[in-house]
Structures are given as C-alpha cells and as structure tokens.
C-alpha positions in Angstrom: 116.7 182.3 116.1 114.1 183.3 118.6 111.3 182.3 116.3 112.8 178.9 115.8 113.1 178.3 119.6 109.5 179.3 120.1 108.3 176.8 117.5 110.3 174.0 119.1 108.8 174.8 122.5 105.3 174.5 121.1 106.1 171.1 119.5 107.4 169.7 122.8 104.5 170.9 124.9 101.7 169.7 122.6 101.6 166.1 123.9 101.4 167.3 127.5 98.6 169.6 126.7 96.8 166.8 125.0 97.2 164.6 128.1 95.7 167.2 130.3 92.8 167.5 127.9 92.1 163.7 128.1 92.2 163.6 132.0 90.0 166.7 132.4 90.4 169.7 134.7 92.2 169.0 137.9 93.4 165.5 137.0 97.1 164.8 137.3 99.0 162.9 134.6 100.7 160.9 137.3 97.5 159.5 138.9 97.1 155.7 138.7 93.5 154.4 138.9 93.7 150.9 140.4 90.1 150.9 141.5 88.6 150.9 145.0 87.2 147.4 145.0 88.9 144.1 144.2 87.2 140.8 143.4 88.2 137.9 145.7 86.0 134.9 145.3 82.6 133.6 144.3 80.8 130.4 145.4 77.5 128.9 146.4 76.8 129.4 150.1 77.1 132.3 152.5 80.1 134.2 153.6 81.0 131.7 156.4 79.5 128.6 154.9 80.1 127.2 151.4 77.5 124.7 150.3 77.5 122.0 147.7 74.8 122.3 145.1 73.4 120.1 142.4 71.3 120.7 139.3 67.7 121.3 140.2 68.4 123.2 143.5 66.2 126.2 144.1 66.7 129.5 146.0 70.4 128.7 146.6 72.6 131.5 148.1 75.5 132.6 145.8 78.1 134.8 147.5 80.6 137.1 145.8 83.4 138.4 148.0 85.2 141.7 147.4 87.9 143.7 149.2 87.8 147.5 149.7 91.3 148.3 148.6 90.7 152.0 148.4 91.7 154.6 151.1 88.1 155.5 152.0 85.1 153.6 153.3 82.4 152.8 150.8 78.6 152.6 151.3 75.4 152.1 149.3 76.7 148.8 148.0 74.5 147.1 145.4 75.2 144.3 143.0 73.7 142.8 139.9 74.7 139.3 138.8 74.7 138.1 135.2 74.9 134.3 134.9 74.7 132.0 131.8 71.7 130.0 130.6 70.6 127.4 133.2 70.7 129.9 136.1 67.9 132.3 137.1 66.8 134.6 139.9 65.0 133.0 142.8 62.3 135.6 142.2 61.4 133.8 138.9 62.6 133.5 135.4 63.3 136.8 133.7 63.9 138.6 136.9 67.2 140.3 137.5 69.5 138.9 140.1 70.1 141.7 142.6 71.7 141.9 146.0 72.6 144.8 148.3 74.4 145.4 151.6 73.2 147.9 154.2 76.6 147.9 155.9 79.6 150.0 155.1 82.8 148.5 153.8 85.7 149.9 155.7 88.9 150.7 153.8 91.2 147.6 153.8 88.4 145.2 154.8 86.5 142.6 152.7 82.7 142.5 152.2 80.3 140.3 150.3 77.0 140.2 148.5 74.8 137.2 148.5 72.4 136.5 145.6 69.7 133.9 145.5 69.5 131.8 142.3 67.7 128.8 140.9 69.7 126.1 139.1 68.0 124.3 136.2 67.9 120.5 136.5 69.6 120.1 133.1 72.6 122.2 134.1 75.9 120.3 134.0 78.3 119.9 137.0 81.2 122.1 135.7 82.7 125.6 135.7 80.7 128.5 134.3 81.5 132.2 133.6 79.7 135.1 135.2 79.8 138.9 135.5 78.9 141.1 138.5 78.2 144.8 138.4 79.0 146.6 141.6 77.5 150.0 142.5 78.7 151.9 145.5 79.6 155.4 146.9 82.6 156.7 148.8 81.9 158.3 152.1 82.2 162.1 152.1 81.9 162.0 148.3 78.8 162.7 146.2 78.0 160.5 143.2 78.0 156.8 142.6 80.7 154.6 141.2 80.4 151.2 139.5 82.8 148.4 138.6 82.4 145.3 136.5 84.1 141.9 137.4 84.3 138.8 135.2 84.9 135.5 137.1 84.3 131.8 137.0 82.2 129.7 139.4 81.5 126.0 139.7 78.4 123.9 140.1 80.0 121.5 142.5 77.5 118.7 142.8 76.4 117.5 146.2 77.9 114.6 148.2 75.4 112.7 150.3 76.9 110.5 153.0 75.2 107.4 154.5 76.4 104.6 156.7 74.7 101.3 157.4 75.6 97.8 158.6 75.2 94.9 156.1 73.8 92.8 158.9 72.5 94.9 161.9 72.2 92.0 164.3 75.0 91.0 166.7 75.0 88.2 169.2 76.3 88.5 172.8 78.9 86.3 174.3 80.7 85.8 170.9 82.9 87.5 168.4 80.8 89.1 165.6 82.2 89.8 162.1 80.8 93.3 161.1 80.7 95.0 157.7 79.7 98.6 157.4 78.9 100.2 154.0 79.6 103.8 153.5 77.7 105.2 150.5 77.7 108.4 148.5 74.3 108.8 146.8 75.0 112.4 145.7 76.6 113.9 142.6 80.0 115.0 144.0 82.8 112.8 145.3 83.8 112.3 149.0 87.6 112.7 149.0 90.1 111.2 151.4 87.5 109.6 153.7 88.5 108.5 157.1 86.3 106.9 159.8 87.1 106.9 163.5 85.2 105.0 166.2 84.1 107.3 169.0 84.1 105.6 172.4 81.5 107.9 173.7 79.1 110.5 172.5 77.4 113.1 174.6 74.5 115.4 174.4 75.1 119.2 174.3 74.8 119.4 178.1 77.6 116.8 178.4 75.7 115.0 181.1 74.0 112.1 179.4 75.7 109.5 177.3 74.0 108.4 174.0 75.9 105.2 173.5 76.5 101.9 175.4 79.9 100.8 174.3 81.1 100.0 177.8 82.9 96.6 177.8 82.2 96.1 174.1 85.5 95.1 172.5 86.4 96.3 168.9 89.4 94.8 167.2 90.1 98.2 165.5 88.8 101.8 165.7 90.1 103.6 162.7 89.7 103.0 158.9 91.1 104.8 155.9 88.5 104.5 153.2 89.9 106.8 150.4 87.7 108.5 147.8 84.1 107.5 147.3 82.8 108.7 143.9 79.3 109.9 143.3 76.7 107.1 143.3 79.1 104.5 144.7 80.0 102.8 147.9 82.8 101.3 149.9 82.9 98.9 152.8 85.0 98.4 155.8 85.0 95.5 158.2 85.9 94.7 161.9 85.1 92.3 164.7 83.1 93.0 167.8 82.8 91.0 171.0 79.6 91.8 173.0 79.4 90.9 176.7 76.5 89.1 178.2 75.0 92.2 179.9 74.4 93.9 176.5 71.6 91.7 175.1 68.1 92.3 173.8 68.9 96.0 173.3 70.3 98.4 170.7 74.0 99.1 170.5 74.7 102.6 169.4 78.1 102.9 167.6 79.1 106.5 166.8 81.6 106.9 163.9 83.2 110.2 163.0 83.6 110.5 159.3 86.2 113.0 158.0 86.4 113.9 154.2 87.0 116.8 151.8 83.9 118.0 150.0 83.5 119.4 146.5 84.8 122.8 147.6 87.9 121.2 149.0 86.9 122.0 152.5 87.6 119.5 155.3 84.3 118.2 156.7 83.5 116.2 159.8 80.3 114.4 160.4 79.4 111.9 163.2 77.0 109.2 162.2 75.7 106.4 164.4 75.4 102.8 163.2 72.9 100.8 165.3 73.0 97.1 166.0 70.4 95.0 167.8 72.1 92.6 170.2 70.6 89.1 170.2 71.0 86.9 173.2 73.0 83.8 172.6 71.1 80.6 171.8 73.5 77.7 171.7 71.3 74.6 171.1 72.9 71.1 171.0 71.3 67.6 170.5 72.4 64.7 172.7 71.7 61.0 173.3 69.8 60.0 170.3 68.6 56.4 170.7 65.7 54.0 170.3 63.5 52.7 173.2 60.3 50.6 173.3 57.3 52.5 174.7 54.2 50.3 174.9 55.4 48.0 172.2 56.2 50.9 169.9 59.8 51.8 169.0 60.5 55.4 169.6 63.5 57.6 168.8 64.3 59.8 171.8 67.0 62.4 172.7 67.6 65.7 174.6 68.1 69.3 173.4 70.1 71.5 175.6 70.4 75.3 175.2 73.7 76.4 176.6 73.2 80.1 175.7 71.8 83.0 177.8 68.3 83.4 176.3 65.5 81.1 175.5 64.8 79.9 172.0 61.2 80.4 170.8 58.7 78.4 168.6 60.9 75.3 168.5 60.3 72.3 166.3 62.2 69.0 166.1 62.3 67.0 162.8 63.2 63.4 162.2 64.5 62.9 158.6 65.7 59.6 157.0 69.0 59.4 155.2 70.8 57.0 152.9 67.8 54.9 151.8 66.1 54.7 155.2 62.3 54.4 154.8 61.5 55.9 158.2 58.8 58.5 157.7 59.8 62.1 158.1 58.1 63.6 161.1 58.1 67.0 162.8 57.0 67.8 166.4 56.5 71.2 168.1 58.4 71.4 171.4 57.8 75.1 172.2 60.6 77.0 174.1 64.2 75.8 174.7 65.0 77.3 178.0 68.6 77.9 179.1 70.4 75.2 181.1 67.3 72.9 181.1 67.3 69.8 178.8 64.2 69.5 176.7 63.4 65.8 175.7 61.8 64.7 172.5 60.3 61.3 171.6 59.2 60.5 168.0 57.4 57.2 167.4 58.8 55.3 164.4 56.6 55.1 161.3 57.6 53.6 158.0 56.9 54.6 154.4 56.0 51.2 152.9 57.1 47.9 154.4 59.1 48.1 157.7 62.8 47.7 157.3 64.6 46.6 160.4 68.3 46.9 161.4 70.4 50.0 161.1 68.9 53.3 159.9 70.8 56.6 159.3 68.8 59.6 160.4 69.1 63.3 160.9 67.5 65.2 163.8 67.0 68.9 163.1 65.9 71.5 165.7 64.4 74.7 164.2 63.8 77.7 166.4 63.5 81.5 166.4 65.4 84.1 168.4 63.9 87.1 170.1 63.8 89.1 166.9 62.0 86.2 165.2 64.9 85.2 163.0 64.9 81.4 162.3 67.9 79.2 163.1 68.5 75.4 162.8 70.9 72.9 164.4 71.2 69.3 163.3 72.7 66.0 164.4 73.2 62.8 162.4 73.0 59.4 164.1 72.5 55.7 163.3 69.8 53.8 165.2 68.9 50.1 165.2 65.3 49.0 164.8 64.0 45.6 165.7 60.9 43.6 164.6 58.9 43.5 167.8 56.2 41.4 166.2 58.5 38.4 165.7 58.8 36.0 168.6 62.4 35.0 169.3 63.7 31.4 169.1 63.4 29.6 172.5 66.6 29.2 174.5 67.4 27.0 177.5 66.9 30.0 179.7 63.4 30.3 178.4 62.6 26.8 179.9 64.3 27.6 183.2 61.2 28.9 185.0 59.2 25.8 184.1 62.0 23.5 185.3 62.3 25.4 188.5 58.6 25.1 189.1 58.6 21.4 188.4 61.5 21.0 190.7 59.8 22.8 193.5 56.7 20.8 193.0 58.7 17.6 193.0 60.5 18.5 196.2 57.2 19.5 197.8 55.6 16.2 196.8 58.5 14.2 198.1 58.4 16.0 201.4 54.7 15.4 201.7 55.1 11.7 200.8 57.8 11.3 203.5 55.6 12.9 206.1 52.6 10.7 205.2 54.8 7.6 205.3 56.2 8.6 208.7 52.7 9.0 210.1 51.6 5.6 208.8 54.6 3.9 210.3 54.0 5.6 213.7 50.4 4.4 213.7 51.4 0.8 212.9 54.0 0.8 215.7 51.4 1.9 218.2 48.9 -0.8 217.3 51.5 -3.5 217.8 
C-alpha cells in the first residue's frame, strides 16, 4: 500500500517538475510575460506632425510610436526597421534603416523612434506591411531585451491645394461676378473642403492689416465645396461690389480653407486670392448726325466717359451697314477723360459711286483700360446724305432778292424824277 501511494505521488508531481525545468531556475509557473513595450502607431512624419508623402519623396521621416507598459523605466532604446521593396534607407540603397533614442522611456509613458526613408517613384499609393525590431534595457537591470512588432503603414499620397480666380480683374462702382477655382494637383484627395472669407488678416505682431476689404461688399462669405479628388478641381462663385475708393490697386481676399488630409487629420490653410481693381470706364456715344464742313459732308458725334478713370489709346471707327457704300474709316482720338465730351468728325468717303439718301452706319469706339485690356462700345444710327454738287431747282424765293433790288431801284428813280421835275417847274415859274 505504501509503495502504491509513493508511485502515485511521483506521477502527479512529474508535470510540475517539467514546468519548472522549462521556466528555468527561479521562474514561477504563475508569471505571465505580457512584454514591457506595446506598439501603438506608425506613420510618415514626426511625433507631433504627420505628413503626406507621395512616391518619389526622399529622406522622409517615418515614426513608430510605442508605449512602455512595464513597471520600470527603459533606456538604451534602438530600433531597426524592415520595409518591403520600394522603400530604402535615406543613407542609401542597401543600408539598414536604424533609429535610436537617447531619452529614457518612463513606465506608463509613450515614446517614439523616427527613421528616415526614401520612397521609390514607382511605389503605389496603398498600405504596406513592415516589421520593427526594438532593443532596450531596463533601468537597474543588466542585459538587453528586444521585441519584434509587425504592423501596416500607408503611403498616403500628397494633396496640393491651390486657389486662383478665373478672371483676376474687378471693376469699381459695379457688381462683379467672381469665380474662384480650387484645385488639388497632388496625389491624395482633399476631403470635406470648406472655404470661409476672412474679413481681415493680420501680421504676427497684430498691428498691420494685410488686406483692404473695408467697404467691399460680398454677397456671401462661406462655401461648402465637398471632396476634391487628386488631379481635379472645383469652382465656387460669388458677387463683389467694389467702392470707388478701391481702384487701380490690388484687392487682397484672404480665404480660410478647411479640409481633412490623407491621414484623416483636420487641416486649416489660409490662402489669399488677389484681384486687380480697374477704374470704371463708362463710354457712351451721343448725337450722331451729318453736317456740311467746307462743302464736305461730315459725320459728327460726341463720346462721353461717365466713369471714374480715363480711357487710353482710343479709336473711333465708322462702319457701313445694310448695303451702304460709305467707306469704313478709323480715327485716333487719344484719351477719353471723365465727364468731358470728346467730339469726333469723320468726312464721308464712298467706295464706288456716291449714293445719297439714308445710310445705316455703326460708330464703334475702341479703347484700353489702365491694365491695357481692350474694350469697345458701339452705336447704330441712320444718317441722310445729300448731293451737294447738284444745284437745286429755282423757287420764287430765289428771285425775291432781284425783285427787291429792282423795286428799290425803281422807287429811287421815281423819287429822283419827281425832284428833277419839281426843280424845273420852280425855275419856269421864276422866269415868268
């Protein structure tokens, strides 16, 4: 009986003895080895600043974040990064990708290692696997420890934001229709894009304004654009009224653009869209008619600029319409000053035999503004031309001057005759 009990005891204790043999001397069978370091995240950028990357980028920071979940501080932290084909060390192809940290990682705190890598230009924008080996030592403990972590990372692509106006010229004293194009020339999308007009923008010292939007009226100040995919663009439109005092200068329009980048991080960027403010040139053509100057029929009229700035390099053109054979003629009239009528007179010439009577014509004034953009204004009129070489048929009124002269001469002769007769009669009476 005693022998049987002893054999049973040996059989039950054998597994425990084997466990102790696997753990080694001093190890407890109840110890759970969860590790001192836990992997948290890996991305391109530094600890506090994720960056978007695109194939072909060089010397890009790649950060792996860990947490010291052990009960002791760790030191002597070094890392080696293993990445797939298409990625290499910034030190050159074939070089190992190393990083180290001189700082200690306190228990319960996170820490990071930043590696520097090159991305091949043929690498795809997608997710990739990688492995990092971490070497470290516990404080107050001799010997080094190491851990291996497998994880995935992503080549995000890079979003590149640009804003520009379709037509960067506005005119004072009027409402201007404005269209702004927002483009993404990068390789990653801009998600949930919103644009907000900033009424003012200041330098860092908060003392000097960088914009001149005072008294400029916008019909809206916020736009929801949505997502702008890589290599694409979207537009938004609004109206602007520019007062008279903002002319011949640049209008700075700051716009705050908010979007989510390829990392999913909310990003704010203020861009300024510039407009050049033209003065208003409001040219009108008045009083087109025909007069006779020195026996030559001449078409005349006035051009009035009702704007707030002079028009430059102005020309006036007479053009025949609807079968008129008046010769097309252009004259240079120089500047069109504001509130000062500028007359024009164009002698009439014909292509071929003269045709008299009604002629339909168009008067066009061509001029340039202060940024040398050309503009035109036209007016259509009907003028009547006469044949000045043809003598008109005589009328009774044409003989009136001759009749009056003859009448005057006749009256004068009668009066003279009466006087002579009276003198002769007086002489005869005195002789008798």
